[in-house]
N, C-alpha and C positions, 0 to 999 in steps of 0.2 A: 504494499500499499504505499502511496506516495506521502512524503511528509508535508505536515500543513505549513503554510508559510506563518500562521500565527503560534509560534513557538520560541521561547526564549532562547535556544541554544540548539540551531539548527545540526544535523549530522550527515546531512546530504553533501555528497562529494562536492568540493567545490568547481564551479564551471564559469569563468570570469569572462564576461566581454565588454568593452568600450566602445559607444556608438554614440552618433550626435543626433540632437533632435531638437527643432525648432518650436520656441514658446516666446509669445509676447514679441515677435519679429528678431529673435537673436536666437543663435545656436547654441546650445548648451552640451557638455560632453559627459555621459551617464556611464559608471561603471556597474554593471549589475552581476550578479552570481546565481547560482541555484540556490532553491530555498527563499527566495524572497518573491514579492509578488511583482508581476508584470515586468520580466525580467528583460524583456524583447524591445518595447515600446513603452511609451508613456500612455497608460491606457487610456480610451475615451472618455471614461466618466472624468476622471483626473482634468483632462484637457477640457472637458464641456465646464465643470466648476471653475478652473481658473479662467476662464472666457467670459463668465457668469458674474463672477466675484466684483464688486465695486470697492476696491482700495482706498479710493478719495475719499471715502466719507467717515473713516474709522475716528474714534477717538484715539488720545495717547497711549502708547503702552505696545508693549512686545505681542508679537503674533505666534499662536502655537500651530505648529502642523501636527495633528494629532493621528497616529498610526503612519509615519511620515515615509515609510517603504523605504527607499535609496534616497530621497530626497526630491524629487521634483516640483513638489510645490513650494515648499520652503526657498528653495533656490531661486525658481523662476519668479517669486515675488521679491525676493533680496534685489534681484535686478532693478525691479520698477521700484524699490522702495529703498533706498541707500542709507537712508535716515532712521531705518527702522531695525530693532534687534529681533530675531526668530528664536524660538525653541521648537525642536523636531524630536519628537518622543515616538519611539518606537519600542515594541518590546522584543523584536529579534535581533540578537545580538550581533549577527552578520549584517543586517539591514542597517543597522546604527551605523557601524564602522564605515557602510558604505556612503551613508550619509556623509560622513565627516571628509570622506575623501572625496567624492563629487564637491561638497561645498569647497574644498583647499583647490579642487583643478578648475574649477569656475572663477574662482577668486573672491568666496564671498565666506570663508572661514572665520573671518572676524565679525559677521554679522549673524551667524548661525551655531547656536549652543546645542549641542546634541544629548539626548538624555535616553537611555534605557529606562522603559516605563511600562507598565501593564497598565493600559487605561491613564487614569490621573495619578496613580500610585507615588510615583516618584518626584512629583510635581509640589508637593506640599501644599499650602494656601495661596502660590502666587497666581495670579488674575492676568488676564491679557486682553487686548482690544478687540482681538478676533482669534477663533478657532475653527480652523479648517480641516475636514475629515471625510475620506473616501472610506469607512468603516469595513471590517473584514467581516462579510457575510459569512462567509464559509465558519468562521470560528463560534458562531451561535448568536441567536437573538438576545442572549442576555448581556454578551459583551457590547453589542451595538447599543443596547438600551441604556447601560451605563454610561458609555460615551456621550449620548444625550441627555440623559437625565442629570448627569453630573456636571454637565456644561457650566450652568447657571452658577455654581460654587467659584469657577475658575473666569468668570468674565468681570470686567470693569463694567459701570455705568454706561448704556449706549453701545458696549462690547455685541459680536455679533459671532452666533455660531452658523456655520456653513457646511451642507451634508449634500454626499451626492449617492443616490440610491436608486437603482432599477425598480420600477413599478413591480416587477414580478419579485424582486427579492425584498420587498416591505415597505417600498416609499410612501404609500398611503398610511401603514400604522405608525411609522416615524413622525411624517406629518402631523399625526394626531397627537403623538407622544409630546411634541416639539410646541404645539399650540398648547398643551395642558402645563407642561412646564415652563414656558416663556410667557404665555397670555397672548403670542401672537405666531405668525409662521406666514412665509410668503413662499411660494415657486417661483423661482426667480428666472430660471431655464427648465425646458424641457425638450428633449434631444434624442432620438432613436430610443425611447423606452427609458431614458435616465432621467430624473427628477433631482433638480438642485434646489435644496431647500434652505431657508434662511430665517433665523428668529433672532431678536434683539433683547439684549438683557437690560430691564429697566433699573436695575440698580437696588429694586425692593426685594 
């Protein structure tokens, strides 16, 4: 049985590849490996979320890439927001190491702090201006639910949670959970079955 990418210490044999991919009109170089999510391309859901995310409207503060994989979200946004600091949180040790390497080879290591963390566990009480996540649906509903339901405890007032999910993988129930948690939710984009959902934390 294939090992799941949502594991803290993958044992799959290494199979590294380095490739380039355009995001925000810039070419980025990513090194990926076996045992990490979407190792051959930046997946369509993540690209759709990045395109839909309005990073101009955020309050002051760091941005959290939750479940960062090998780091495309934090790295791409760091290129657009040179004055912002980012935290890339990832349970998978191999992926977390790749975020560090990819941040360095793209010139953003000073902006991106990498934390190996199961959901918010290693982040303490830190709060962020925005949290973006492409949650690991295959890891189970409990994990996805925690990523959404606990987000309010890690946002500053007017901070946003942005989530990408496919309709068939639970987008409608996630949208209801976000509405219940935050009192608001907007579908900011829909494309090929992917929903980009966003809620704003009121600070209460």
